[in-house]
VEXMARGU-816414 format. One record per residue (C-alpha): residue number from 1; residue in three letters; x, y, z. Coordinates in pm, 1 decimal. Layout:
N
SITE     i    aa         c1         c2         c3
SITE   NUM   ALA          X          Y          Z
...
This chain:
423
SITE     i    aa         c1         c2         c3
SITE     1   UNK    -3161.9    10828.6    -3076.7
SITE     2   UNK    -3292.8    10895.6    -3426.1
SITE     3   UNK    -3050.9    11190.1    -3456.2
SITE     4   UNK    -2746.5    10961.2    -3454.5
SITE     5   UNK    -2886.2    10747.6    -3735.1
SITE     6   UNK    -3010.2    10835.5    -4077.8
SITE     7   UNK    -3243.5    10634.7    -4295.9
SITE     8   UNK    -3129.4    10456.2    -4608.9
SITE     9   UNK    -3349.6    10255.8    -4846.9
SITE    10   UNK    -3318.0     9880.3    -4878.3
SITE    11   UNK    -3156.2     9913.2    -5221.4
SITE    12   UNK    -2871.2    10119.9    -5074.1
SITE    13   UNK    -2834.1     9883.3    -4778.0
SITE    14   UNK    -2794.6     9594.5    -5021.7
SITE    15   UNK    -2557.7     9776.1    -5255.6
SITE    16   UNK    -2325.9     9913.5    -4986.2
SITE    17   UNK    -2348.2     9658.1    -4705.5
SITE    18   UNK    -2486.9     9341.9    -4869.0
SITE    19   UNK    -2750.2     9346.8    -4598.5
SITE    20   UNK    -2950.6     9082.4    -4781.5
SITE    21   UNK    -2663.4     8836.3    -4726.8
SITE    22   UNK    -2556.2     8958.8    -4384.3
SITE    23   UNK    -2893.6     8955.8    -4208.9
SITE    24   UNK    -3126.5     8655.8    -4176.7
SITE    25   UNK    -3025.9     8301.5    -4252.7
SITE    26   UNK    -3064.2     8328.5    -4630.1
SITE    27   UNK    -3138.3     8568.3    -4914.3
SITE    28   UNK    -3479.1     8406.5    -4951.1
SITE    29   UNK    -3566.5     8474.0    -4587.7
SITE    30   UNK    -3453.5     8835.3    -4624.3
SITE    31   UNK    -3687.3     8881.2    -4919.3
SITE    32   UNK    -3972.7     8724.7    -4721.3
SITE    33   UNK    -3938.7     8986.5    -4447.3
SITE    34   UNK    -3809.0     9298.5    -4622.1
SITE    35   UNK    -3979.3     9489.8    -4903.4
SITE    36   UNK    -3814.2     9706.3    -5167.7
SITE    37   UNK    -3972.1    10020.1    -5021.4
SITE    38   UNK    -3840.6     9953.1    -4668.4
SITE    39   UNK    -3550.0    10123.7    -4488.6
SITE    40   UNK    -3266.1    10067.9    -4241.5
SITE    41   UNK    -3114.1    10301.0    -3985.1
SITE    42   UNK    -2745.6    10366.3    -4057.9
SITE    43   UNK    -2466.3    10505.2    -3839.1
SITE    44   UNK    -2127.3    10533.7    -4005.7
SITE    45   UNK    -1824.9    10498.7    -3778.9
SITE    46   UNK    -1798.4    10408.3    -3411.0
SITE    47   UNK    -2107.0    10465.7    -3199.0
SITE    48   UNK    -2110.3    10530.7    -2822.9
SITE    49   UNK    -2443.1    10530.5    -2638.7
SITE    50   UNK    -2495.9    10635.0    -2277.3
SITE    51   UNK    -2843.7    10482.2    -2266.2
SITE    52   UNK    -2975.7    10131.7    -2316.2
SITE    53   UNK    -3000.4    10030.2    -2682.0
SITE    54   UNK    -3353.5     9889.1    -2713.9
SITE    55   UNK    -3419.1     9664.0    -3013.4
SITE    56   UNK    -3796.8     9676.9    -3029.5
SITE    57   UNK    -3989.8     9652.1    -3355.0
SITE    58   UNK    -4300.4     9794.1    -3188.8
SITE    59   UNK    -4116.6    10124.0    -3133.3
SITE    60   UNK    -4020.9    10155.8    -3500.7
SITE    61   UNK    -4233.3    10244.8    -3797.8
SITE    62   UNK    -4336.7     9948.0    -4009.1
SITE    63   UNK    -4091.2    10019.1    -4291.8
SITE    64   UNK    -3775.3    10026.6    -4075.1
SITE    65   UNK    -3619.8     9682.8    -4041.1
SITE    66   UNK    -3310.2     9741.4    -3835.0
SITE    67   UNK    -2978.5     9908.8    -3763.8
SITE    68   UNK    -2650.2     9912.9    -3950.5
SITE    69   UNK    -2340.5    10040.4    -3765.9
SITE    70   UNK    -2014.9    10060.0    -3960.5
SITE    71   UNK    -1774.9    10054.7    -3668.8
SITE    72   UNK    -1760.4     9959.4    -3304.7
SITE    73   UNK    -2071.3     9981.1    -3088.0
SITE    74   UNK    -2015.6    10081.6    -2724.5
SITE    75   UNK    -2323.7    10092.7    -2501.3
SITE    76   UNK    -2281.7    10220.9    -2146.8
SITE    77   UNK    -2587.9    10023.0    -2056.3
SITE    78   UNK    -2757.2     9717.3    -2203.2
SITE    79   UNK    -2847.9     9603.7    -2553.3
SITE    80   UNK    -3198.6     9469.0    -2512.2
SITE    81   UNK    -3420.2     9260.1    -2740.0
SITE    82   UNK    -3663.5     9097.8    -2498.1
SITE    83   UNK    -3912.9     8977.2    -2759.9
SITE    84   UNK    -3828.4     8621.4    -2859.1
SITE    85   UNK    -4041.0     8605.0    -3172.9
SITE    86   UNK    -3912.2     8907.6    -3360.7
SITE    87   UNK    -3715.1     9230.6    -3344.3
SITE    88   UNK    -3525.1     9478.1    -3563.9
SITE    89   UNK    -3206.7     9352.3    -3723.4
SITE    90   UNK    -2868.1     9455.1    -3583.6
SITE    91   UNK    -2561.3     9455.1    -3811.8
SITE    92   UNK    -2234.8     9582.1    -3661.2
SITE    93   UNK    -1912.1     9579.9    -3865.8
SITE    94   UNK    -1690.2     9597.4    -3560.9
SITE    95   UNK    -1678.6     9508.1    -3192.4
SITE    96   UNK    -1965.1     9537.7    -2942.7
SITE    97   UNK    -1911.5     9639.1    -2579.8
SITE    98   UNK    -2198.2     9672.6    -2330.6
SITE    99   UNK    -2307.9     9600.5    -1974.3
SITE   100   UNK    -2531.1     9309.9    -2080.2
SITE   101   UNK    -2652.9     9178.2    -2413.8
SITE   102   UNK    -3003.0     9028.2    -2435.5
SITE   103   UNK    -3101.3     8903.2    -2780.7
SITE   104   UNK    -3416.0     8710.0    -2874.4
SITE   105   UNK    -3588.9     8748.4    -3210.5
SITE   106   UNK    -3365.7     9020.1    -3357.0
SITE   107   UNK    -3150.5     8892.3    -3645.8
SITE   108   UNK    -2798.4     8982.4    -3533.5
SITE   109   UNK    -2465.8     8988.6    -3716.6
SITE   110   UNK    -2157.3     9123.7    -3541.3
SITE   111   UNK    -1834.2     9092.8    -3739.0
SITE   112   UNK    -1601.6     9158.3    -3443.6
SITE   113   UNK    -1586.0     9057.7    -3079.4
SITE   114   UNK    -1860.5     9085.9    -2817.8
SITE   115   UNK    -1769.4     9193.0    -2465.5
SITE   116   UNK    -2024.2     9229.3    -2184.4
SITE   117   UNK    -1955.9     9350.1    -1832.0
SITE   118   UNK    -2214.4     9114.4    -1683.2
SITE   119   UNK    -2427.5     8882.5    -1898.2
SITE   120   UNK    -2478.2     8770.7    -2256.1
SITE   121   UNK    -2812.5     8597.8    -2294.4
SITE   122   UNK    -2956.7     8462.2    -2619.0
SITE   123   UNK    -3307.8     8324.9    -2590.0
SITE   124   UNK    -3575.4     8150.2    -2792.8
SITE   125   UNK    -3549.0     7964.0    -3119.9
SITE   126   UNK    -3689.7     8232.7    -3353.7
SITE   127   UNK    -3367.4     8430.5    -3331.6
SITE   128   UNK    -3063.6     8417.0    -3561.1
SITE   129   UNK    -2708.3     8528.0    -3488.2
SITE   130   UNK    -2380.1     8532.6    -3671.4
SITE   131   UNK    -2061.7     8636.3    -3493.6
SITE   132   UNK    -1719.4     8484.9    -3566.5
SITE   133   UNK    -1543.1     8683.1    -3292.5
SITE   134   UNK    -1468.9     8617.3    -2926.5
SITE   135   UNK    -1745.1     8635.2    -2664.8
SITE   136   UNK    -1606.2     8771.5    -2338.1
SITE   137   UNK    -1826.6     8797.8    -2030.5
SITE   138   UNK    -1866.6     8659.1    -1678.1
SITE   139   UNK    -2194.2     8483.7    -1768.7
SITE   140   UNK    -2319.6     8356.8    -2104.1
SITE   141   UNK    -2654.2     8180.6    -2142.5
SITE   142   UNK    -2788.1     8042.6    -2469.5
SITE   143   UNK    -3136.4     7908.2    -2397.6
SITE   144   UNK    -3333.6     7736.0    -2674.8
SITE   145   UNK    -3141.0     7944.8    -2928.5
SITE   146   UNK    -2950.6     7802.3    -3224.6
SITE   147   UNK    -2605.9     7949.8    -3176.2
SITE   148   UNK    -2270.8     7814.3    -3059.6
SITE   149   UNK    -1987.7     8069.3    -3025.1
SITE   150   UNK    -1676.0     7986.1    -3223.6
SITE   151   UNK    -1457.0     8137.9    -2953.0
SITE   152   UNK    -1538.0     8244.3    -2598.5
SITE   153   UNK    -1381.5     8367.6    -2277.2
SITE   154   UNK    -1640.8     8307.6    -2007.2
SITE   155   UNK    -1503.9     8363.6    -1658.0
SITE   156   UNK    -1799.6     8262.3    -1441.4
SITE   157   UNK    -2078.2     8055.8    -1598.6
SITE   158   UNK    -2158.2     7913.3    -1941.9
SITE   159   UNK    -2478.7     7736.6    -2041.5
SITE   160   UNK    -2581.4     7648.9    -2396.2
SITE   161   UNK    -2841.3     7381.6    -2468.1
SITE   162   UNK    -2710.1     7352.0    -2826.5
SITE   163   UNK    -2341.8     7322.7    -2738.3
SITE   164   UNK    -2203.9     6973.2    -2658.3
SITE   165   UNK    -1928.4     7125.7    -2444.2
SITE   166   UNK    -2172.2     7311.4    -2218.6
SITE   167   UNK    -2092.0     7183.1    -1866.2
SITE   168   UNK    -2342.3     6930.3    -1733.5
SITE   169   UNK    -2332.8     7089.0    -1388.9
SITE   170   UNK    -2461.8     7414.3    -1541.5
SITE   171   UNK    -2787.2     7258.6    -1661.9
SITE   172   UNK    -3123.7     7334.3    -1504.1
SITE   173   UNK    -3279.4     7082.5    -1267.9
SITE   174   UNK    -3622.3     7009.5    -1121.8
SITE   175   UNK    -3665.5     7127.8     -764.7
SITE   176   UNK    -3885.2     6980.1     -491.3
SITE   177   UNK    -4194.2     7150.3     -640.0
SITE   178   UNK    -4118.2     6995.6     -982.8
SITE   179   UNK    -4034.4     7341.1    -1121.4
SITE   180   UNK    -3730.0     7401.5    -1338.2
SITE   181   UNK    -3450.5     7568.4    -1143.9
SITE   182   UNK    -3134.5     7728.0    -1279.3
SITE   183   UNK    -2802.6     7576.4    -1182.6
SITE   184   UNK    -2694.3     7669.8     -832.1
SITE   185   UNK    -2359.9     7766.3     -985.6
SITE   186   UNK    -2538.7     8050.2    -1164.8
SITE   187   UNK    -2766.5     8135.5     -874.4
SITE   188   UNK    -2474.8     8200.8     -643.1
SITE   189   UNK    -2331.4     8455.6     -890.3
SITE   190   UNK    -2650.1     8661.3     -911.1
SITE   191   UNK    -2715.1     8965.9     -699.4
SITE   192   UNK    -3063.0     8837.2     -615.4
SITE   193   UNK    -3017.6     8488.1     -476.1
SITE   194   UNK    -3396.5     8434.5     -493.5
SITE   195   UNK    -3377.3     8425.2     -874.0
SITE   196   UNK    -3438.4     8064.6     -977.4
SITE   197   UNK    -3535.0     8071.3    -1347.3
SITE   198   UNK    -3399.1     8207.0    -1673.1
SITE   199   UNK    -3729.0     8389.0    -1720.3
SITE   200   UNK    -3674.0     8584.7    -1398.4
SITE   201   UNK    -3319.4     8671.3    -1497.1
SITE   202   UNK    -3438.6     8780.0    -1839.9
SITE   203   UNK    -3692.3     9016.2    -1683.5
SITE   204   UNK    -3413.1     9191.5    -1494.9
SITE   205   UNK    -3194.8     9213.5    -1804.7
SITE   206   UNK    -3487.0     9347.8    -2007.2
SITE   207   UNK    -3525.5     9621.6    -1745.4
SITE   208   UNK    -3161.4     9718.1    -1800.5
SITE   209   UNK    -3060.4     9624.2    -1446.6
SITE   210   UNK    -2733.8     9508.2    -1300.0
SITE   211   UNK    -2775.0     9140.5    -1214.8
SITE   212   UNK    -2427.1     9045.4    -1089.0
SITE   213   UNK    -2309.0     9363.8     -918.4
SITE   214   UNK    -2426.1     9383.7     -554.4
SITE   215   UNK    -2713.3     9633.2     -544.1
SITE   216   UNK    -2951.6     9691.5     -253.6
SITE   217   UNK    -3309.4     9744.3     -370.9
SITE   218   UNK    -3563.7     9927.9     -158.3
SITE   219   UNK    -3940.4     9888.7     -129.4
SITE   220   UNK    -4006.2    10135.4     -411.7
SITE   221   UNK    -3800.6     9919.8     -647.0
SITE   222   UNK    -4008.9     9613.9     -562.6
SITE   223   UNK    -4334.2     9806.3     -593.3
SITE   224   UNK    -4239.0     9891.3     -950.4
SITE   225   UNK    -4127.6     9534.6    -1026.2
SITE   226   UNK    -4444.3     9377.2     -888.0
SITE   227   UNK    -4660.2     9633.4    -1062.2
SITE   228   UNK    -4514.3     9502.5    -1388.4
SITE   229   UNK    -4510.5     9133.1    -1296.2
SITE   230   UNK    -4665.7     8988.2     -980.1
SITE   231   UNK    -4426.4     8690.8     -995.7
SITE   232   UNK    -4147.8     8911.1     -868.0
SITE   233   UNK    -4309.3     8897.7     -524.2
SITE   234   UNK    -4137.4     8560.2     -500.6
SITE   235   UNK    -3797.0     8728.4     -537.0
SITE   236   UNK    -3869.1     9009.7     -293.5
SITE   237   UNK    -3669.9     8977.3       30.5
SITE   238   UNK    -3894.4     8845.7      307.4
SITE   239   UNK    -3851.7     9157.2      521.0
SITE   240   UNK    -3985.8     9373.5      235.5
SITE   241   UNK    -4292.7     9158.0      162.9
SITE   242   UNK    -4524.0     9392.9      345.9
SITE   243   UNK    -4901.3     9368.0      340.0
SITE   244   UNK    -4945.9     9648.5       88.2
SITE   245   UNK    -4682.9     9495.3     -141.5
SITE   246   UNK    -4848.1     9155.1     -121.0
SITE   247   UNK    -5196.0     9295.9     -175.5
SITE   248   UNK    -5071.0     9478.8     -483.7
SITE   249   UNK    -4954.0     9145.8     -622.2
SITE   250   UNK    -5281.2     8973.6     -529.5
SITE   251   UNK    -5481.7     9247.7     -699.1
SITE   252   UNK    -5329.9     9121.5    -1023.0
SITE   253   UNK    -5384.0     8750.9     -953.1
SITE   254   UNK    -5454.6     8524.6     -656.9
SITE   255   UNK    -5155.2     8317.0     -765.9
SITE   256   UNK    -4949.1     8571.2     -571.5
SITE   257   UNK    -5075.0     8406.2     -252.5
SITE   258   UNK    -4813.6     8134.1     -286.8
SITE   259   UNK    -4546.7     8395.5     -216.2
SITE   260   UNK    -4715.7     8559.6       84.2
SITE   261   UNK    -4541.0     8533.6      421.5
SITE   262   UNK    -4747.7     8296.1      636.0
SITE   263   UNK    -4797.2     8569.4      895.5
SITE   264   UNK    -5009.4     8764.2      644.5
SITE   265   UNK    -5242.7     8474.1      562.2
SITE   266   UNK    -5560.5     8489.7      770.7
SITE   267   UNK    -5913.6     8354.8      741.1
SITE   268   UNK    -6027.4     8701.6      634.6
SITE   269   UNK    -5762.4     8716.2      362.5
SITE   270   UNK    -5865.1     8369.7      243.0
SITE   271   UNK    -6226.6     8486.7      208.1
SITE   272   UNK    -6117.9     8797.9       21.1
SITE   273   UNK    -5897.7     8598.8     -214.6
SITE   274   UNK    -6172.4     8345.9     -291.5
SITE   275   UNK    -6418.3     8625.4     -367.6
SITE   276   UNK    -6164.1     8755.4     -616.9
SITE   277   UNK    -6105.3     8414.6     -775.8
SITE   278   UNK    -6202.9     8069.4     -654.8
SITE   279   UNK    -5869.1     7935.4     -775.8
SITE   280   UNK    -5719.9     8099.6     -467.1
SITE   281   UNK    -5783.2     7769.1     -288.1
SITE   282   UNK    -5486.6     7608.4     -460.7
SITE   283   UNK    -5248.9     7868.7     -318.4
SITE   284   UNK    -5375.5     7876.9       40.3
SITE   285   UNK    -5228.2     7670.5      323.2
SITE   286   UNK    -5434.4     7354.9      370.7
SITE   287   UNK    -5546.8     7461.2      718.3
SITE   288   UNK    -5738.6     7757.2      570.8
SITE   289   UNK    -5940.1     7549.7      321.2
SITE   290   UNK    -6278.7     7478.4      476.6
SITE   291   UNK    -6610.9     7341.5      355.4
SITE   292   UNK    -6769.8     7687.7      354.3
SITE   293   UNK    -6473.8     7833.5      165.7
SITE   294   UNK    -6508.3     7561.0      -98.2
SITE   295   UNK    -6872.9     7654.8     -152.6
SITE   296   UNK    -6776.6     8020.0     -194.5
SITE   297   UNK    -6494.9     7926.5     -430.6
SITE   298   UNK    -6726.4     7708.8     -640.1
SITE   299   UNK    -6916.6     8021.8     -742.0
SITE   300   UNK    -6593.6     8196.6     -838.7
SITE   301   UNK    -6435.3     7947.8    -1077.0
SITE   302   UNK    -6270.1     7697.4     -845.2
SITE   303   UNK    -6171.6     7375.7    -1019.5
SITE   304   UNK    -6229.6     7021.6     -904.7
SITE   305   UNK    -5908.6     6821.8     -889.4
SITE   306   UNK    -5702.7     7141.9     -865.7
SITE   307   UNK    -5862.2     7362.2     -603.3
SITE   308   UNK    -6127.7     7176.7     -404.8
SITE   309   UNK    -5992.7     6884.2     -200.9
SITE   310   UNK    -6181.0     6557.7     -252.5
SITE   311   UNK    -6251.4     6536.8      119.0
SITE   312   UNK    -6510.4     6812.6       66.8
SITE   313   UNK    -6685.0     6646.9     -229.2
SITE   314   UNK    -7057.5     6605.9     -161.5
SITE   315   UNK    -7371.5     6609.1     -372.0
SITE   316   UNK    -7471.5     6968.7     -297.9
SITE   317   UNK    -7126.5     7108.2     -375.6
SITE   318   UNK    -7088.0     6905.2     -694.8
SITE   319   UNK    -7433.0     7016.5     -808.9
SITE   320   UNK    -7330.6     7378.6     -755.6
SITE   321   UNK    -7010.0     7335.2     -953.1
SITE   322   UNK    -7167.4     7153.4    -1247.8
SITE   323   UNK    -7447.5     7410.2    -1273.8
SITE   324   UNK    -7184.8     7682.0    -1312.8
SITE   325   UNK    -6926.5     7492.2    -1520.9
SITE   326   UNK    -7054.9     7167.2    -1667.7
SITE   327   UNK    -6716.3     7079.6    -1820.5
SITE   328   UNK    -6593.2     6994.0    -1472.4
SITE   329   UNK    -6784.9     6665.3    -1486.9
SITE   330   UNK    -6462.1     6517.9    -1622.0
SITE   331   UNK    -6306.9     6563.7    -1276.3
SITE   332   UNK    -6591.0     6404.5    -1078.1
SITE   333   UNK    -6484.6     6056.7     -959.7
SITE   334   UNK    -6723.1     5780.4    -1069.1
SITE   335   UNK    -6814.8     5708.8     -706.3
SITE   336   UNK    -6962.3     6060.5     -678.7
SITE   337   UNK    -7160.3     6049.8    -1003.5
SITE   338   UNK    -7534.5     6023.7     -936.4
SITE   339   UNK    -7838.3     6032.5    -1158.5
SITE   340   UNK    -7928.4     6374.2    -1014.9
SITE   341   UNK    -7583.2     6507.7    -1099.6
SITE   342   UNK    -7607.6     6382.8    -1459.3
SITE   343   UNK    -7948.0     6548.0    -1495.7
SITE   344   UNK    -7787.9     6874.6    -1387.4
SITE   345   UNK    -7500.8     6811.5    -1627.9
SITE   346   UNK    -7732.9     6779.2    -1928.1
SITE   347   UNK    -7941.6     7079.2    -1823.6
SITE   348   UNK    -7630.7     7295.7    -1775.4
SITE   349   UNK    -7494.6     7254.8    -2127.8
SITE   350   UNK    -7437.1     7004.9    -2404.0
SITE   351   UNK    -7388.5     6696.2    -2190.3
SITE   352   UNK    -7138.6     6590.3    -2454.8
SITE   353   UNK    -6987.4     6301.2    -2257.4
SITE   354   UNK    -7307.8     6170.4    -2105.1
SITE   355   UNK    -7254.9     5818.5    -2244.4
SITE   356   UNK    -6910.8     5801.2    -2082.6
SITE   357   UNK    -7028.6     5914.9    -1739.7
SITE   358   UNK    -7339.0     5693.8    -1742.6
SITE   359   UNK    -7123.3     5395.4    -1826.4
SITE   360   UNK    -6868.6     5477.6    -1554.3
SITE   361   UNK    -7136.9     5509.0    -1286.6
SITE   362   UNK    -7371.7     5236.2    -1412.7
SITE   363   UNK    -7659.6     5480.9    -1466.0
SITE   364   UNK    -7927.5     5462.7    -1736.8
SITE   365   UNK    -7876.0     5730.6    -1999.6
SITE   366   UNK    -8238.7     5700.0    -2110.2
SITE   367   UNK    -8358.6     5763.9    -1755.8
SITE   368   UNK    -8138.2     6075.0    -1727.6
SITE   369   UNK    -8269.5     6219.6    -2054.5
SITE   370   UNK    -8630.2     6147.0    -1963.7
SITE   371   UNK    -8585.7     6329.7    -1633.3
SITE   372   UNK    -8437.6     6630.6    -1813.0
SITE   373   UNK    -8737.4     6635.3    -2048.0
SITE   374   UNK    -8974.7     6609.2    -1752.7
SITE   375   UNK    -8810.2     6903.4    -1576.2
SITE   376   UNK    -8936.6     7160.5    -1826.1
SITE   377   UNK    -9008.4     7239.3    -2187.6
SITE   378   UNK    -8713.6     7485.0    -2184.9
SITE   379   UNK    -8472.8     7191.1    -2165.7
SITE   380   UNK    -8585.8     7056.2    -2503.1
SITE   381   UNK    -8315.8     7278.7    -2655.8
SITE   382   UNK    -8055.8     7068.2    -2474.3
SITE   383   UNK    -8224.5     6742.2    -2572.5
SITE   384   UNK    -8299.9     6821.0    -2937.8
SITE   385   UNK    -7968.0     6998.6    -2984.9
SITE   386   UNK    -7741.6     6726.4    -2844.4
SITE   387   UNK    -7938.3     6412.9    -2759.4
SITE   388   UNK    -8197.6     6395.7    -3036.4
SITE   389   UNK    -8318.9     6045.2    -3116.8
SITE   390   UNK    -8638.7     5855.6    -3193.5
SITE   391   UNK    -8679.0     5777.7    -2824.1
SITE   392   UNK    -8615.8     6130.6    -2689.6
SITE   393   UNK    -8843.9     6279.1    -2955.4
SITE   394   UNK    -9123.8     6033.6    -2878.9
SITE   395   UNK    -9094.9     6096.7    -2504.1
SITE   396   UNK    -9090.6     6475.3    -2551.5
SITE   397   UNK    -9386.8     6460.3    -2791.0
SITE   398   UNK    -9591.8     6262.4    -2541.3
SITE   399   UNK    -9505.7     6518.0    -2271.7
SITE   400   UNK    -9540.4     6850.9    -2455.6
SITE   401   UNK    -9742.1     6808.4    -2777.9
SITE   402   UNK   -10063.3     6935.8    -2620.9
SITE   403   UNK   -10269.1     7251.0    -2577.8
SITE   404   UNK   -10069.9     7369.6    -2274.0
SITE   405   UNK    -9736.3     7375.4    -2457.0
SITE   406   UNK    -9857.8     7417.3    -2814.5
SITE   407   UNK    -9652.8     7731.1    -2884.1
SITE   408   UNK    -9334.1     7594.2    -2733.2
SITE   409   UNK    -9377.3     7261.1    -2911.4
SITE   410   UNK    -9440.7     7427.5    -3245.7
SITE   411   UNK    -9133.8     7647.4    -3205.3
SITE   412   UNK    -8895.6     7366.7    -3108.6
SITE   413   UNK    -9017.0     7128.4    -3381.3
SITE   414   UNK    -8988.3     7403.4    -3640.3
SITE   415   UNK    -8634.4     7481.5    -3525.3
SITE   416   UNK    -8529.6     7116.3    -3555.5
SITE   417   UNK    -8736.6     7038.9    -3863.6
SITE   418   UNK    -8443.3     6891.7    -4054.3
SITE   419   UNK    -8359.4     6653.2    -3772.5
SITE   420   UNK    -8721.5     6544.2    -3758.2
SITE   421   UNK    -8723.8     6475.4    -4132.8
SITE   422   UNK    -8423.0     6246.1    -4089.5
SITE   423   UNK    -8592.3     6031.9    -3823.2
């Protein structure tokens, strides 16, 4: 594509095209982003492209800040800026025609009309657009993006969370799983009726796909989609969610389990998933979650309150979890907090919220700390580091300041010499 553009320095872009006034929201912002030694790509006259026009800063050298086209831009594909935070500038002094237009962080100024065969989607609030012309397309979506078209001809669906005239019935809603769901009026227009979020639609647009035209996708298509993003298993037709496709998705994350056909979920699969990541418990059908599986999951990062049902809470399991991730004490109900568990909590880490948990369970903090001290000289690091006081020092001194532990005692008191001086 470089052959149809030539580079011009910023000074020329300003002198000929007033690019400093026509791109970004102000001259000051332009100067914040663009240096005197930088460049722009320029194409003079109408430009016709038979490939997608990708607006991606990461594919440009650091000193190129965007594209200037002095005429109409016709793209027999999509104009794609998927990155919401940034992107190269696009300045077109004419009309734009394309299959779909996806703009996020790219500063965009089009002086003429914008016509898209399928979708115009503007996303995320870091972007900036100026276009006084008419927007013509079946579907236009402006999501968390500060732009309201002055004139539009939208035949199928219009949503704009910054436009007061955006139809209420086109707004997203919360479904039965408390997830945000696109309007059913949009869903029915899409080729893939399993698409339920703007994020999913944006992924298809970013891939340069048709999203309204009826297209039948085969297994190879879905293999490629899932290889890029496991979440697309959810949008794969049920008859194509084969075991190998599902296992590909699970190899990326156990969260894919929530989109497995029930016929593929077995006790063996549950074991395999938990060995990969204990958080698999939260995505398995309840009938597959057993006591033994909870113990296995506890060693693989399973979370109390999220993954392990309270009906399986017992001292041995809670001990195992706190030894491996002491921060999970915050999810242990007070009725399950024991003195033994708090001893493990202090030994496993900082024991930062020991006062809180002792108070909640009616357990003596002093007794817990004394038991930790009694359990071994190696735990003095925990005590002196996080629970140092006159009482804990006196108890530790009585226990370890002797000939048996002389080296260990000397080392720990030397390490915490400043704390000792403040007693």
